[in-house]
N, C-alpha and C positions, 0 to 999 in steps of 0.2 A: 503495502500500502504504501506507502516511503515512496518507494522507490520511483512510480507513479509518478505522484505528485511532485520528482524533483523533474524527471525529465518534462510535464507537464509542464514546468513552472520557467524553464530553459529556451520549452515553444513556444511562450508568449512572450522572454525578454528579448529571442530573436524576431521574433517581429514587427513587436516595439520600435527594435531596432531599426529593420528594415522600414518603414511605413513612417520615422522621423527623415530618416534620412530621401525618402522620398518627398518628403516636405522641407527642405533645405531649398535657401530660394537658388536659380539660378543667374548668372549675371552671359550676356551675350555683346559682344561690339558688329554692329553693321552701317551702314550708311543710312543716314537721315532718311526718311520716308517723307515722298512730297505728294504733292497734295494736288494731281493733274486735271484741267476743265475738258471743253471740249475743245479738238485744234491741238492735242497735245501740248500746250499755254499753261503755268499755274495759274492757280488760280484766286483771282485779284483779291480779295480780300481773305486770303492768306500768304502772301507776298505783296511787297513795298514795289511798287511800280517803277522808276524813274525814267523820265524822258524828255530826251530833248529842252523841251518845254518852259522846264524848271524853270524856279524864279530864280536872279542872280543872288549870290550872294550878296548882305548889306549889311554890315554893324558895325558898333562899336563901342567899345572898351577898354577901362585904363583899373590902374591899380600902383598904389602905391605901401610902402612898408617904412615906418621906421621907430626904432627901437633902439633908445639908448642905453639900457643894460647893457648891450650886445654889441651895440655900434654897428647894429643891420642900416643901412639906409639905403633902399633901390626902388624904380617901378617902373612902368611898361605903360605905352598908350598906342591905341592902334586903330582903323579905320578902311573900313574897306566898303566900296561899290563895285558890285562884279568883276573886272579882271583889277580894277585898280584897287592897293590898296596898299598905304602907308602909317607908318610909325615912328616912336621912340621910346630909345630907352637908356638908365641913367642907373647907376652906379658910385656910389663914392666907397674907391678902394683904399686898405690901410696906409697907402703913405700917404694922404691925405688933397689926392686930388679926385677927385666929379668926371668918372666918364661918359658921355654921349655918343648912344650911336641910334644916327638919324637914319631912317631907310621909306625905302619904295615899290614897291615893283607895279609894272603901268603893263598889262600885255605878255606876251613873251619880252619885254627884255631882263627880266628874273629880277633878283635880286642886289639892288643896286644900295650900298650904306656909305655914309658918311663916321667916322668914331672921331670922333674930338675931346682934349681935354683940358680944363682948369682946373686953376692954380699950380702950385709947385709943390711937387713930391721929397719930400720930408722923409728924412733916413735919421732918425737921433742917433747919439754917441751911445759908442756901443763900450763897457768898460767890462775891460777884462779884468777876473776876480781868482784867484786862488781856487782851487777846491779843498775842503776843509778833508782831515789827515783823520781816523780813528782808528785806535788804536785797537782790537780786542779787548774785553771785559777780561778782568782778573779776580778773579773770587778771592774771598782773603777769610780767614772762618778762625773765629773761640773757641775754644775748646771749654766747655761748663765748665764750672766750679771750678778755673783755671784764672792766672795773667794771662796764660800763655795763649800769642795767635802763631800763625804760621799761614801761606801762601800755598797757594793751590802752583803747581809747577804748567808754565802752557807750552803746550808739542802741537807744534805744527805738524801738518800735514808734510810725508815720503815725500823726495822729488819721485819722479815717472825717470826711470831710464831705460832706452831702446834701443842699446849697447850689448853688444855682444862680449861677457868677459872670459 
């Protein structure tokens, strides 16, 4: 009777393990599915279609950052109307000068920039200082119940020798 119960228990455990293995998620990778409308073209409600009749780009933006704590001071301004873009950006350099870049793009002319600097570069005098020399700590012990004291000897690590003797 006991032997039958053990066999029955083993069968139930194996069946449960097999069923659990079948329920684990499976992962597969494939090309994304597209929804095709009539004529083989994607349906317009599923995809954004661009045409040659789209509006020309037209925008203006600007920003500026001035943080005295970190000494950051920079900004950017740009305007665009169709193929014509113009703008400028500036940054205060660590040497005290102001660098300004004024640029434009006019159709197929490409990016045309004019870089200018205001102010005189300032370089503070460099002070050469001798690096501090640190001595290794020397422990000094006092023997209890005695006026006697002694220093623990300091041993340096042995020098490496790569030659054969």
